[in-house]
NUNUTI-205826 format. One record per residue: residue number from 1; y, x negated, z negated of N, C-alpha, C in turn. Coordinates in pm, whole numbers, plus 50000, padded with zeros to 5 digits. Each point is the difference from the previous one (the first is absolute). Layout:
BEGIN
NUM Y X Z Y X Z Y X Z
...
REM end
This chain:
BEGIN
1 50357 50121 51718 49974 50067 49892 49947 50118 50082
2 49832 50012 49983 49975 50109 50056 49988 50108 49866
3 49943 50127 49986 49970 50106 49911 50011 49947 49847
4 50092 50106 49913 50020 49955 49929 49927 50130 49887
5 49969 49919 49880 49932 50118 49875 50096 49981 49890
6 49978 50119 49934 50051 50018 49866 49933 50055 49910
7 50029 49967 49846 49898 50096 49927 50109 49960 49866
8 49943 50125 49898 50092 50008 49894 49881 50014 49871
9 50050 49936 49881 49940 50050 49866 50138 49986 49915
10 49914 50109 49877 50096 49956 49872 49910 49934 49928
11 50059 49893 49940 49948 49874 49921 50066 50025 49898
12 49884 50012 49874 50062 49997 49790 50024 49887 49983
13 50131 49951 50045 50009 49883 49960 50222 49986 50037
14 50054 49957 49923 50175 49998 50039 50004 49951 50098
15 50077 49998 50077 50050 49900 50168 49975 49858 49957
16 50067 49978 49863 50020 49840 49973 49870 49922 49996
17 49902 50073 49951 49850 49932 49989 49923 50031 50146
18 50040 50083 50088 49924 50027 50145 50097 49878 50075
19 50133 49967 49936 50074 49891 50108 49925 49843 49957
20 49991 50012 49907 49929 49918 49911 49865 49959 50087
21 49888 50103 49992 49903 49983 50057 50019 49970 50152
22 50066 50055 50061 50026 49951 50154 50094 49889 50010
23 50036 49925 49933 50074 49876 49986 49915 49889 49996
24 49907 49989 49906 49905 49928 49969 49892 49963 50125
25 50022 49953 50103 49920 49979 50089 49874 49920 49975
26 50056 49919 49935 49861 49900 49967 49882 50077 49909
27 50029 50083 49936 49902 50098 49940 49937 50092 50082
28 50045 50004 50124 49894 50112 50073 49894 50006 50012
29 49920 49823 50005 49850 50033 50014 49927 50044 49884
30 50072 50017 49884 49931 50083 49913 49988 50105 49985
31 50061 50077 50063 50011 50163 50008 49980 50029 50133
32 50050 49952 50107 50011 50025 50169 49851 49967 50025
33 49939 50115 50028 49842 49967 50052 49989 49896 50113
34 50100 50015 50094 49989 49924 50167 50052 49858 49957
35 50080 49969 49913 50113 49882 49986 49899 49900 49921
36 49987 49894 50076 49940 49880 49940 50073 49912 49921
37 50121 49951 50082 50096 49889 49939 50122 50026 50049
38 50132 49983 49904 50102 50039 50061 50080 49859 49933
39 50095 49952 50099 50100 49848 49926 50093 50058 50056
40 50092 50000 49876 50149 50011 50081 50064 49898 50025
41 50043 49987 50111 50050 49867 50086 50175 50004 49974
42 50041 50115 49956 50174 49977 50009 50009 50099 49885
43 50116 49998 49904 50052 50111 49903 50143 50005 50041
44 50034 50112 49993 50151 50019 50018 50086 50003 49852
45 50138 50024 50009 50082 49942 49921 49950 50100 49829
46 49963 50112 50057 49968 50067 49911 49878 49962 49945
47 49913 49905 50012 49867 49961 49953 49896 50068 50088
48 50003 50106 50049 49910 50071 50047 49972 49920 50142
49 49870 50035 50053 49910 49936 50091 50106 50025 50163
50 50019 49921 50066 50044 50001 50125 49927 50017 50128
51 49930 49878 49974 49866 49986 50096 49870 49968 49956
52 49887 50005 50014 49877 50016 49959 49900 49983 50089
53 49891 49948 49966 49892 50006 50072 49860 50040 49979
54 49978 50097 50036 49858 50086 49947 49887 49994 50116
55 49895 49956 49920 49876 49984 50057 49903 50142 49977
56 49990 50073 50038 49882 50136 50032 49914 49983 50018
57 49882 50101 49985 49894 50032 50071 49949 50138 49958
58 49972 50085 50102 49992 50168 49999 49915 50015 50080
59 49847 50011 49981 49947 50024 50105 49969 49913 50094
60 50043 50057 50167 49948 49880 50061 50141 49926 50022
61 50118 50027 49925 50123 49927 49986 50017 49931 49940
62 50019 49847 49999 50037 49868 49953 50086 49904 50053
63 50128 50007 49943 50107 49955 50048 50076 49922 49915
64 50096 49895 50035 50122 49932 49935 50105 50060 50051
65 50114 50021 49882 50130 50031 50142 50130 49965 49870
66 50108 50012 50043 50101 50007 49911 50084 50085 50018
67 50048 50043 49888 50114 50138 50012 50120 49935 49938
68 50100 50080 50067 50166 49976 49900 50037 50132 49955
69 50041 49983 49896 50030 50109 49899 50156 50027 49977
70 50057 50129 49977 50130 50046 49971 49990 50074 49891
71 50080 49947 49888 50011 50101 49903 50132 50093 49977
72 49982 50108 50005 50145 50112 50000 50005 50064 49871
73 49959 49956 49893 49982 50057 49864 50067 50026 49905
74 49999 50088 49938 50104 49987 49858 49958 49946 49877
75 50047 49992 49889 49970 49932 49896 49900 50079 49924
76 49997 50141 50036 49899 50099 49926 49896 50000 50122
77 49964 49931 50073 49907 50001 50053 49967 50067 50142
78 50093 50094 50034 50014 50090 50096 50048 49900 50113
79 49956 50076 50121 50078 49955 50141 49869 49953 50056
80 50018 49894 50118 49912 49993 50129 49965 49876 49955
81 49863 49925 50054 49944 49873 50008 49981 49997 50176
82 50040 49919 50081 49943 50017 50138 49903 49877 50005
83 49951 49992 50112 49920 49874 50061 49969 50032 50103
84 50004 49863 50071 49946 49956 50182 49941 49857 49976
85 49906 50021 50148 49938 49891 50005 50087 49880 50061
86 50022 49898 49880 50081 49894 50074 49913 49916 50081
87 49875 49973 49972 49888 49918 50072 49887 50067 50015
88 49969 50054 50143 49879 50086 50001 49887 49925 49999
89 49898 50082 49969 49852 49927 49990 49915 49997 50153
90 49903 49976 49991 49882 50019 50107 49985 50149 50051
91 49950 50073 49881 49993 50150 50029 50158 50069 49994
92 50049 49993 49915 50125 50068 49957 50101 49918 50100
93 50071 50108 50097 50106 49970 50078 50134 49998 49951
94 50011 50138 49924 50107 50039 49951 49970 50079 49861
95 50131 50019 49916 49960 50103 49854 50141 49993 49969
96 50006 50137 49994 50139 50032 49896 49959 50115 49895
97 50093 50002 49894 49972 50107 49934 50089 49996 49876
98 49999 50095 49900 50098 50033 49885 49902 50094 49895
99 50079 49930 49889 49940 50096 49894 50140 50051 49949
100 50036 50141 49990 50114 50083 49939 49956 50035 49879
101 50090 49958 49898 49961 50035 49840 50120 50086 49943
102 49982 50134 49939 50099 50074 49977 49926 50039 49826
103 50099 50013 49937 49970 50036 49871 49982 50166 50002
104 49903 50027 49898 49982 50168 49975 50053 50000 49871
105 50025 50147 49969 50048 50063 49897 49932 49968 49861
106 49835 49984 50034 49884 49977 49881 49965 49820 49968
107 50110 49934 50071 49961 49893 49981 49920 49932 50079
108 49947 50054 50110 49924 49937 50069 50082 49982 50143
109 49908 49949 50099 50082 49935 50137 49917 50094 50120
110 50094 50038 50081 49970 50011 50143 49979 49922 50081
111 49913 49960 50076 49947 49838 50090 49987 50116 50151
112 50102 49902 50088 49939 50043 50128 49950 49882 50062
113 49914 49974 50055 49967 49881 50081 49997 50028 50149
114 50074 49930 50067 49968 50017 50153 49988 49871 50033
115 49941 50026 50130 49914 49857 50057 49986 50028 50142
116 50024 49912 50080 49971 49956 50140 49952 49896 50049
117 49867 49984 50045 49912 49904 50025 49929 49979 50143
118 50049 49930 50079 49985 49935 50129 49846 49885 49990
119 49881 50036 50049 49885 49918 50005 50005 49900 50106
120 49943 49884 50027 49963 49956 50119 49916 50033 50109
121 49887 50040 49924 49897 50088 50029 50006 50143 50009
122 50015 50055 50105 50055 50146 50031 49874 50111 49947
123 50008 50089 49915 49904 50106 49927 50086 50131 50055
124 49872 50097 50017 50032 50096 50077 50102 50099 49902
125 50115 50091 50024 50087 50088 49921 49915 50029 49905
126 49924 50149 49994 49961 49985 49867 49924 49924 49890
127 49919 49885 50051 49962 49927 49905 50116 49939 49920
128 50108 49945 50132 50092 49953 49925 50112 50058 49887
129 50026 50118 50036 50077 50107 49918 49891 49980 49838
130 49856 50040 50030 49937 50028 49849 50025 49852 49954
131 49948 49871 50072 50056 49884 49905 50096 49972 49932
132 50135 50046 50080 50148 49981 49944 49978 50152 49884
133 49993 50087 50011 49976 50109 49895 49938 49923 49873
134 49871 49906 50027 49897 49996 49872 50091 49899 49947
135 50072 49867 50091 50065 49916 49961 50126 50041 49874
136 50067 50093 50056 50096 50088 49927 49965 50055 49871
137 49913 50058 50005 49952 50099 49846 49881 49887 49943
138 49958 49882 50034 49960 49908 49940 50105 49907 49932
139 50078 49959 50066 50100 49917 49920 50078 50069 49902
140 50071 50161 50010 50033 50084 49903 49926 50017 49890
141 49846 50048 50069 49923 49997 49833 50001 49857 49878
142 49966 49924 50111 49958 49865 49890 50176 49973 49938
143 50119 50011 50109 50104 49980 49889 50041 50094 49866
144 49937 50115 50031 50019 50103 49927 49941 49956 49881
145 49877 49973 50003 49886 49940 49873 50071 49874 49956
146 50052 49944 50072 50029 49854 49936 50127 49996 49934
147 50122 50112 50017 50091 50022 49968 49988 50054 49849
148 49930 50135 50017 49955 50064 49888 49909 49938 49892
149 49955 49861 50029 49931 49969 49896 50057 49938 49891
150 50160 49964 50065 50083 49895 49936 49988 49846 50069
REM end
């Protein structure tokens, strides 16, 4: 995995609601701009997605890939959700990331989003870093908006 990027945000919603939004993969196309479809292929014993197929389109990137998920979260919604590529796409060679959710005293949630991406098509370093920062910032903004809206 090449360089990693990270971004953080405060979400005006409790961790349980933020986790529910993160876990509802099949709803992503309704709020995540570049996600066109998500199909949950397998669920874990807790009912949360274990593997899911994504079809994404964003700018010049259009691809389909499968992610595998790990859920290290408490009943209150705090903890870490991790994912990595289980089946790479035509453009996406590798991807791994995580959301770390922590409760705030004001009832909100601190969310940290970590991401590492490896594309099959090389991008110059500055362009790649800008694209990764845009991905993480956009993902957090859209997640925060969705979770805060209930």
